[in-house]
Backbone as a chain_set.jsonl record, in Angstrom:
{"seq": "MSAMMNKELLIRMPSSLYEQTIKLSRKRYMTISSFIRELIIEQVESSLSAEEEKIVAQAERQYLKGRGVNWRKVKRG", "coords": {"N": [[118.38, 94.399, 82.968], [116.816, 94.163, 79.921], [113.788, 93.541, 78.14], [113.446, 91.959, 75.004], [111.822, 93.41, 72.369], [109.826, 92.108, 70.031], [107.45, 91.792, 68.72], [104.542, 93.16, 67.197], [101.493, 94.963, 67.649], [98.451, 95.812, 66.363], [95.979, 97.961, 67.262], [92.659, 98.76, 67.105], [90.546, 101.375, 68.026], [87.897, 103.391, 69.401], [87.996, 106.945, 68.853], [87.55, 108.472, 71.136], [88.251, 106.774, 73.245], [90.922, 106.443, 72.627], [91.896, 109.035, 73.046], [91.507, 109.238, 75.821], [93.302, 107.278, 76.611], [95.727, 108.413, 75.827], [95.78, 110.661, 77.546], [95.866, 109.382, 80.083], [98.272, 107.924, 79.871], [100.106, 110.008, 79.616], [99.784, 111.242, 82.095], [101.018, 109.394, 83.692], [103.556, 109.551, 82.801], [104.398, 107.9, 80.671], [104.955, 106.086, 77.619], [102.472, 105.436, 75.114], [102.566, 102.788, 74.237], [104.032, 101.478, 76.292], [102.295, 101.945, 78.406], [99.951, 100.515, 77.657], [101.088, 97.972, 77.539], [101.71, 97.582, 80.265], [99.108, 97.549, 81.34], [98.123, 95.192, 80.188], [99.861, 93.314, 81.328], [99.147, 93.58, 84.049], [96.516, 92.59, 83.907], [96.927, 89.935, 83.082], [98.458, 88.936, 85.223], [96.618, 89.123, 87.256], [94.797, 87.213, 86.693], [93.361, 83.914, 87.152], [95.26, 81.156, 88.437], [96.294, 77.921, 87.127], [95.749, 75.979, 89.044], [93.899, 77.324, 90.665], [91.835, 77.609, 88.821], [91.058, 74.95, 88.558], [89.973, 74.515, 91.092], [87.755, 76.234, 90.992], [86.321, 75.044, 88.881], [85.74, 72.56, 90.052], [84.11, 73.375, 92.183], [81.99, 74.419, 90.709], [80.978, 72.076, 89.531], [80.112, 70.74, 91.85], [78.128, 72.497, 92.67], [76.283, 72.231, 90.569], [75.421, 69.682, 91.094], [73.831, 70.095, 93.217], [75.061, 70.566, 95.612], [75.854, 72.983, 96.524], [76.354, 76.025, 98.474], [73.867, 77.77, 100.101], [73.368, 81.117, 99.45], [72.22, 82.771, 101.316], [72.869, 81.684, 103.708], [75.471, 82.22, 104.084], [77.804, 83.779, 106.084], [78.077, 87.15, 106.485], [80.753, 89.429, 106.384]], "CA": [[118.085, 93.519, 81.862], [115.627, 94.62, 79.209], [113.136, 92.527, 77.314], [113.54, 92.225, 73.572], [110.504, 93.616, 71.796], [109.874, 91.613, 68.666], [106.095, 91.635, 68.195], [103.76, 94.384, 67.101], [100.068, 94.748, 67.79], [97.654, 96.921, 65.864], [94.736, 98.021, 68.027], [91.698, 99.763, 66.641], [89.669, 101.792, 69.123], [87.234, 104.675, 69.15], [88.872, 108.082, 69.111], [87.383, 108.929, 72.521], [89.065, 105.895, 74.072], [92.308, 106.765, 72.314], [92.216, 110.289, 73.736], [91.632, 108.915, 77.244], [94.552, 106.527, 76.746], [96.822, 109.397, 75.739], [95.788, 111.448, 78.787], [96.332, 108.542, 81.19], [99.697, 107.61, 79.708], [100.874, 111.228, 79.91], [99.759, 111.437, 83.549], [101.977, 108.451, 84.285], [104.849, 109.776, 82.141], [104.697, 106.682, 79.939], [104.513, 106.053, 76.233], [101.222, 104.69, 74.973], [102.913, 101.372, 74.146], [104.375, 100.94, 77.612], [101.074, 102.01, 79.212], [99.109, 99.38, 77.273], [101.819, 96.777, 77.96], [101.523, 97.451, 81.715], [97.722, 97.146, 81.566], [98.005, 93.779, 79.826], [100.579, 92.555, 82.358], [98.294, 93.58, 85.243], [95.378, 91.708, 83.659], [97.411, 88.557, 83.057], [98.886, 88.562, 86.564], [95.475, 89.042, 88.16], [93.931, 86.098, 86.317], [93.499, 82.736, 87.999], [96.265, 80.157, 88.076], [95.702, 76.65, 86.708], [95.234, 75.329, 90.252], [92.689, 78.047, 91.066], [90.797, 77.274, 87.847], [90.585, 73.611, 88.91], [89.119, 74.671, 92.274], [86.507, 76.84, 90.535], [85.601, 74.022, 88.11], [85.246, 71.569, 91.014], [82.99, 74.0, 92.897], [80.871, 74.502, 89.773], [80.411, 70.734, 89.424], [79.392, 70.481, 93.094], [76.925, 73.324, 92.648], [75.34, 71.63, 89.633], [74.891, 68.475, 91.737], [73.003, 70.514, 94.34], [75.857, 70.597, 96.84], [76.326, 74.337, 96.764], [75.964, 76.674, 99.718], [72.864, 78.803, 99.928], [74.016, 82.398, 99.716], [71.629, 83.391, 102.5], [73.479, 81.103, 104.879], [76.864, 82.661, 104.176], [77.964, 84.865, 107.049], [78.67, 88.35, 105.868], [81.714, 90.014, 107.29]], "C": [[116.79, 93.983, 81.203], [115.077, 93.5, 78.331], [113.243, 92.933, 75.853], [112.134, 92.311, 72.997], [110.542, 93.18, 70.335], [108.494, 91.37, 68.063], [105.398, 92.983, 68.182], [102.29, 94.036, 67.148], [99.349, 95.991, 67.308], [96.316, 96.878, 66.596], [93.865, 99.125, 67.456], [90.77, 100.079, 67.805], [89.009, 103.103, 68.754], [88.159, 105.831, 69.542], [88.741, 108.589, 70.545], [88.22, 108.073, 73.48], [90.549, 106.165, 73.848], [92.745, 108.031, 73.044], [92.37, 110.071, 75.234], [92.939, 108.172, 77.514], [95.747, 107.465, 76.716], [96.925, 110.186, 77.043], [96.328, 110.638, 79.962], [97.814, 108.215, 81.073], [100.569, 108.832, 79.996], [100.911, 111.506, 81.408], [100.808, 110.575, 84.237], [103.363, 108.564, 83.678], [105.324, 108.516, 81.414], [104.324, 106.867, 78.473], [103.22, 105.263, 76.181], [101.519, 103.193, 74.937], [103.224, 100.779, 75.51], [103.171, 100.955, 78.544], [100.177, 100.803, 78.924], [99.772, 98.071, 77.686], [101.613, 96.524, 79.452], [100.101, 97.013, 82.054], [97.527, 95.663, 81.261], [98.688, 92.913, 80.874], [99.744, 92.471, 83.627], [97.137, 92.607, 85.081], [95.804, 90.246, 83.701], [97.782, 88.092, 84.457], [97.715, 88.433, 87.531], [94.523, 87.906, 87.794], [94.24, 84.882, 87.18], [94.602, 81.805, 87.493], [95.545, 78.874, 87.669], [95.082, 75.925, 87.904], [93.938, 75.99, 90.715], [91.535, 77.747, 90.112], [90.219, 75.889, 88.127], [89.64, 73.682, 90.103], [87.759, 75.24, 91.876], [85.678, 75.81, 89.771], [84.997, 72.963, 89.029], [84.029, 72.129, 91.759], [81.768, 74.125, 91.985], [80.188, 73.145, 89.618], [79.596, 70.39, 90.675], [78.084, 71.264, 93.128], [75.86, 72.702, 91.746], [74.722, 70.354, 90.189], [74.028, 68.815, 92.952], [73.754, 70.576, 95.655], [76.396, 71.991, 97.152], [75.835, 74.882, 98.092], [74.96, 77.768, 99.392], [73.472, 80.143, 100.323], [73.443, 83.087, 100.945], [72.254, 82.866, 103.788], [74.94, 81.518, 105.069], [76.937, 83.853, 105.114], [78.66, 86.03, 106.361], [79.589, 89.013, 106.869], [82.222, 91.273, 106.898]], "O": [[115.78, 94.17, 81.881], [115.813, 92.637, 77.853], [113.142, 94.112, 75.515], [111.348, 91.373, 73.131], [111.207, 93.803, 69.508], [108.396, 90.788, 66.983], [105.632, 93.833, 69.042], [101.884, 92.948, 66.739], [99.607, 97.094, 67.79], [95.608, 95.872, 66.55], [94.286, 100.276, 67.343], [90.271, 99.18, 68.483], [89.501, 103.839, 67.899], [88.991, 105.706, 70.441], [89.714, 109.084, 71.114], [88.825, 108.597, 74.416], [91.339, 106.117, 74.79], [93.844, 108.086, 73.596], [93.26, 110.649, 75.857], [93.6, 108.411, 78.524], [96.678, 107.314, 77.507], [98.017, 110.362, 77.583], [97.143, 111.131, 80.742], [98.533, 108.228, 82.072], [101.654, 108.698, 80.561], [101.929, 111.95, 81.937], [101.406, 110.978, 85.234], [104.249, 107.771, 83.995], [106.483, 108.117, 81.522], [103.483, 107.7, 78.134], [102.909, 104.507, 77.101], [100.793, 102.409, 75.548], [102.736, 99.7, 75.848], [103.036, 100.07, 79.389], [99.7, 100.147, 79.85], [99.089, 97.151, 78.137], [101.371, 95.389, 79.862], [99.904, 96.197, 82.955], [96.838, 94.961, 82.001], [98.145, 91.881, 81.268], [99.642, 91.4, 84.224], [96.808, 91.875, 86.015], [95.115, 89.413, 84.29], [97.454, 86.969, 84.84], [97.81, 87.71, 88.522], [93.548, 87.662, 88.505], [95.266, 84.836, 87.858], [94.839, 81.686, 86.291], [94.332, 78.754, 87.845], [94.013, 75.326, 87.785], [92.992, 75.308, 91.109], [90.386, 77.641, 90.542], [89.019, 75.674, 87.953], [88.621, 72.993, 90.129], [86.726, 74.782, 92.365], [84.469, 75.709, 89.982], [83.87, 72.518, 88.81], [83.034, 71.428, 91.941], [80.636, 73.954, 92.438], [78.96, 73.069, 89.578], [78.513, 69.814, 90.571], [77.055, 70.748, 93.566], [74.684, 72.65, 92.106], [73.616, 69.982, 89.797], [73.547, 67.915, 93.641], [73.131, 70.633, 96.716], [77.304, 72.138, 97.969], [74.999, 74.268, 98.755], [75.188, 78.591, 98.506], [74.027, 80.28, 101.413], [74.121, 83.912, 101.557], [72.183, 83.516, 104.832], [75.559, 81.204, 106.086], [76.205, 84.827, 104.945], [79.709, 85.872, 105.736], [79.258, 89.145, 108.047], [83.047, 91.854, 107.604]]}, "num_chains": 1, "name": "protein.A"}
């Protein structure tokens, strides 16, 4: 099953970055479009979920109230 491509995106970038993009996409035997698409997918999938964002916001509120953990007391492993 293939995804229907119906949107276009114009990206302006410095020529040095463009040349690096071409080299990396060729190394992976991909078109530039598919290479950039894969990078975006990786970024989106690695971002926090809504539940994780709630946990971070809750921890930030606790920190602002002085209930945070001193980083020196955190056991390093």
